[in-house]
C-alpha positions as CSV (number, residue, x, y, z in Angstrom):
1,M,35.9,53.7,12.1
2,T,33.5,53.5,15.1
3,R,33.0,49.8,15.3
4,N,35.6,47.2,15.9
5,L,36.6,44.9,13.1
6,S,36.2,41.2,13.6
7,P,39.2,39.0,12.7
8,R,37.5,38.0,9.5
9,A,36.9,41.7,8.6
10,I,40.6,42.4,9.2
11,E,41.5,39.5,6.9
12,R,39.1,40.9,4.2
13,L,40.5,44.3,4.4
14,A,44.1,42.9,4.1
15,M,42.9,41.0,1.0
16,R,41.4,44.1,-0.5
17,R,44.7,46.0,0.1
18,F,46.6,43.1,-1.6
19,I,44.5,43.5,-4.7
20,D,44.8,47.3,-4.7
21,R,48.5,47.3,-4.2
22,T,49.6,44.4,-6.4
23,G,46.9,44.3,-9.1
24,R,46.6,40.6,-8.5
25,T,43.7,38.7,-7.1
26,W,44.0,37.1,-3.7
27,T,43.3,33.6,-5.2
28,K,46.3,33.9,-7.5
29,A,48.6,34.5,-4.6
30,T,50.5,31.5,-3.2
31,A,49.8,30.3,0.3
32,K,53.2,31.7,1.4
33,E,52.4,35.1,-0.1
34,R,49.1,35.1,1.7
35,R,50.6,34.3,5.1
36,Q,53.4,36.9,4.6
37,W,50.9,39.6,3.5
38,L,48.5,38.9,6.4
39,A,51.4,38.8,8.9
40,A,52.5,42.2,7.7
41,E,49.1,43.9,7.3
42,E,47.3,42.7,10.4
43,P,49.3,44.8,12.9
44,V,48.9,47.9,10.6
45,I,45.1,47.4,10.3
46,R,44.8,46.8,14.1
47,A,46.7,49.9,14.8
48,E,44.6,52.0,12.4
49,H,41.4,50.8,14.2
50,G,42.8,51.0,17.8
51,I,42.9,47.3,18.4
52,A,45.8,46.2,20.6
53,L,48.1,43.6,19.1
54,D,47.7,41.3,22.1
55,A,43.9,41.6,22.2
56,V,41.8,38.5,21.6
57,W,38.4,38.2,19.9
58,H,35.8,36.9,22.3
59,G,32.1,37.2,22.5
60,G,31.8,39.5,19.5
61,D,34.4,42.1,20.7
62,W,38.1,42.5,21.4
63,Q,39.2,41.8,24.9
64,A,42.4,42.2,26.8
65,P,44.3,38.9,27.0
66,G,43.3,36.8,30.0
67,Q,40.1,38.8,30.6
68,A,37.7,37.1,28.3
69,D,36.0,35.4,31.2
70,L,36.1,37.8,34.2
71,F,33.6,35.8,36.2
72,P,34.0,32.1,35.3
73,L,31.3,29.8,36.6
74,P,32.3,26.6,38.3
75,D,32.1,23.5,36.0
76,D,29.2,22.1,38.0
77,A,27.1,25.3,38.1
78,A,23.7,24.9,36.6
79,E,22.3,27.6,34.3
80,V,19.3,29.4,35.6
81,A,16.5,30.2,33.2
């Protein structure tokens, strides 16, 4: 896939896989089953789409951890129009 998946898109894909593999709807799964399924599927989906496990979602894209704000502004800096 050419575009990065958002965290919500990863979750939707994991839900779709749950339905395909188990034949059960996501809403019929218990909260524990959902957590376990997402914990197992998220790393697989990220790997399939080239998203590092430690990457964080920021500003509409995946960023390396600690690099979401490369040029932070001082707290008192005024925004220029």
